[in-house]
C-alpha positions in Angstrom: -15.6 90.1 -190.7 -17.2 90.5 -194.1 -15.6 91.2 -197.4 -17.3 94.1 -198.9 -16.5 94.2 -202.6 -17.2 97.5 -204.2 -18.1 97.7 -207.8 -15.9 100.1 -209.7 -17.5 103.4 -210.0 -18.1 104.5 -213.6 -17.4 108.1 -214.4 -20.1 110.1 -216.1 -19.4 111.0 -219.7 -20.9 113.8 -221.8 -24.5 114.7 -221.2 -24.7 112.4 -218.1 -24.0 109.3 -220.1 -21.9 106.6 -218.5 -18.3 106.3 -219.8 -19.0 103.0 -221.5 -21.8 104.4 -223.6 -21.1 105.1 -227.3 -21.9 108.6 -228.6 -20.9 110.1 -231.9 -18.0 112.6 -231.8 -17.7 115.6 -234.0 -14.5 117.6 -234.2 -14.9 121.4 -233.9 -13.1 124.3 -235.5 -9.7 123.5 -236.8 -9.1 120.4 -234.7 -7.9 117.1 -236.1 -8.2 113.7 -234.4 -5.3 111.4 -235.3 -4.3 107.9 -234.4 -0.7 107.0 -233.9 0.3 103.5 -234.7 2.1 102.2 -231.6 5.3 100.6 -232.5 6.3 99.1 -229.1 9.5 97.2 -229.1 12.6 97.3 -231.3 12.8 99.2 -234.5 15.1 98.7 -237.5 16.6 101.5 -239.6 16.6 101.3 -243.4 20.3 100.3 -243.2 19.4 97.4 -241.0 20.6 98.7 -237.6 18.5 97.4 -234.7 17.4 100.2 -232.3 16.2 98.8 -228.9 12.9 99.9 -227.4 14.7 101.5 -224.5 16.8 103.9 -226.7 16.0 107.5 -226.2 15.0 109.3 -229.3 15.7 113.1 -229.5 13.3 115.6 -230.9 11.7 113.7 -233.7 8.5 114.4 -235.6 5.9 111.6 -235.8 3.5 110.4 -238.4 -0.2 109.6 -237.6 -3.4 108.8 -239.5 -6.2 111.4 -239.6 -9.4 109.9 -238.2 -11.7 112.9 -238.1 -11.4 116.7 -238.9 -13.3 119.7 -237.8 -15.4 121.9 -240.2 -12.7 124.6 -240.5 -9.9 122.2 -241.6 -9.0 123.0 -245.2 -6.2 120.6 -246.3 -6.8 117.3 -244.6 -9.3 114.4 -244.8 -9.8 111.2 -242.9 -7.3 108.6 -243.9 -4.5 111.1 -244.7 -1.1 110.8 -243.0 0.2 113.9 -241.1 3.6 114.8 -239.7 3.5 116.6 -236.3 5.6 117.3 -233.2 4.7 114.7 -230.5 5.3 117.3 -227.8 2.5 119.6 -229.1 -0.5 117.3 -228.5 -3.5 116.5 -226.4 -4.1 112.8 -225.8 -7.6 111.4 -225.4 -9.1 107.9 -225.0 -12.1 107.1 -227.0 -13.4 103.6 -226.4 -10.4 101.5 -225.9 -8.2 103.4 -228.3 -5.8 106.3 -227.7 -6.0 109.3 -230.0 -4.3 112.7 -230.3 -6.0 116.0 -230.9 -4.1 118.6 -233.0 -4.8 121.9 -234.6 -4.3 122.3 -238.3 -1.5 124.8 -237.8 0.4 122.2 -235.8 0.7 119.9 -238.8 4.1 120.1 -240.6 3.4 117.9 -243.6 0.6 115.9 -245.3 0.9 112.7 -247.2 -2.1 111.5 -249.2 -2.6 109.6 -252.5 -4.9 112.4 -253.7 -2.1 115.0 -253.8 -0.4 115.9 -257.1 3.0 114.4 -257.6 4.6 117.9 -258.1 2.6 119.5 -255.3 4.8 121.3 -252.7 2.0 122.7 -250.5 3.6 126.1 -250.8 1.5 129.2 -251.5 3.4 131.7 -253.7 
């Protein structure tokens, strides 16, 4: 009997490139690529209450950092923080990092140092 060790098969990436190859990525239309900081483990509220990692959290919006934006995105830039519903998302792995792809209309709020202090974001 012989041990036949198979090498893991690499899946082809875009344009026939292997999955490990680095290619530049450009977001299209109104798409936004965001990175969510993974806070695995316990959390503490502002009042000091410890919430275990196993606690179920109801419908809660999440903050993420914008990494890249498409050409039709009007209000966001890379580095901004955005508030979105975690249920309305598409996950993608780029390199060894996990990212989320959103549409501009799926963003509920924007936080950035470049915004005016009195800015509400409302159009009247």
